[in-house]
N, C-alpha and C positions, 0 to 999 in steps of 0.2 A: 215630429220627425218620424218617418216610417222606419220600421225595423228591417235591416238587410238580411234576407234569407239566403241560405246556401243555394248554389246553382247546380243543376244536374251536370254530371261529368260525361264527356265523350269517351266511348270505348269501342273497341273492335274485336271481332272474332274471325277465325278462318276455318272454313270447312275444307280441310285438306283431304283430297281424294286421290287414291292410287290403286289400280288393279282391283277395284270393287271394295276397297277398304277405306275407312275414315280414321283420321288421326285424332285421338282424344287425350285429354289430360285429366288426372284426378286432382281436383283443387285442394290446396293445402291451407288456405286461409278463408276467412269469412268474406263474403256472405254465403259461399257454397262449399265449405270444407267437406271433403270426403265424397263429393259428387263428381262424376265424369262429365266433362263439358268440352266445347271447342277451345283450343288454345286461343288466348287473346288477353286484352287488358286495356289500360288507359292510353289515350293518345297524348303524346308529349307536345309541348308548345312548339309550333313551327313545323310539325310533322304532318305529312299527308295521311289520310286514312289508310291507303294501301300500304304505305311504308310502315305505318304502325302495326298493321296486321302481320306483315312479313317479319318485323323485328320481334313481335311477341311470340310468334311460332318458333323462331330461332332460339329465343331466350328460354322458352318453356319446354322445348323438345329437342333442341340441337339440330333441327332439320331446316335447311334453307328452302324457302318456297317463293313462288311468284303468285301474288294476289291478282286474280284475273278480272273479277267483276263483283259488284255488290249483288247479293242474293236475298238478303233479309235485313230488316231493321225492326227494332222493338225497344220498349222501355223496360227496365228492370228496377222496380221500386220495392224496396224491402222495408217493412215496418216492424217495430218491436211490439211486445205484448200490449203496450198502451196505445198503439196506433201511431206512434211517432216515426216519421221517416228517418231511417238510419243510412240507407244507401239509395241513390237515384242515378242510374246510368242510362244514357241513350246509346244503344249498341248497334253498330253497323257490321254485319257479317259478310265476308267475302268468300267466293269459291276460289280455292288455291290448289296448286299442284306442286309437288316436291321437285326441287332442282337436284337433290341428292337422294333419289328414291332408295338406294341400297344402304343408306346410313340408318342404323337402328335408332329409334327415339331414346333420348336420355333425358329424364326429368330435370328441370332446372327452374330457377327463379321461385315462383310460388306453387309450382306443380309438385305433388308428391309422387306421381307416376305418369308415364306417357306411353301409350300403346296404339298400335293399329288394330282396328276391329272390323269384322264384317258386320253389316247392320243387323243381321239376324242373331248375332251373339250378344246384343245389348239388352235383350228381353228382361233378364233378372237383375240387371245392374242399376245402381242409383245414377241416373242420367238426368241432367237438368232438363226441365220442360221444353225450353226453346230449342235446345240441342236435339232432343228426341223428335220434336216436330219437324225440324229442318231436315234431319236424316230421313224421316218417313216420307217427306215431300220429295226428297232426292230419289228415293227408291221408286216412288210412284211415277215420277216424271222420266227417269232414266232407265228404270228396270234393273238398277244395280242391286 
């Protein structure tokens, strides 16, 4: 009989853009504790990807958004020192815009902090690799 292996988990993120700024959260839990990243998280059973992205942004930042379109997909596989896979997520990122742009972000759920950043202000901060790549791509394409 074959051994049942864990399955990758579906997750979403949202690149929330407003007036040239991006909304980021500082992760409070593993696998990216202390790192700035797009708000996002796991997709719940029966939830669409877009609805999951909108829910996660609201939970982590207090800001309601509309997820507009998929802009990036990637695998996030985290291994321990022995090479054993500890986390495996398939992540789908959306471009989103705030429905309540004047509401300041308030960290919630597993976010230790939530803030708006201009892309050029991220240079010295610990930002997740995929988040940094996506923001750089946005700047190159849109001139933001």
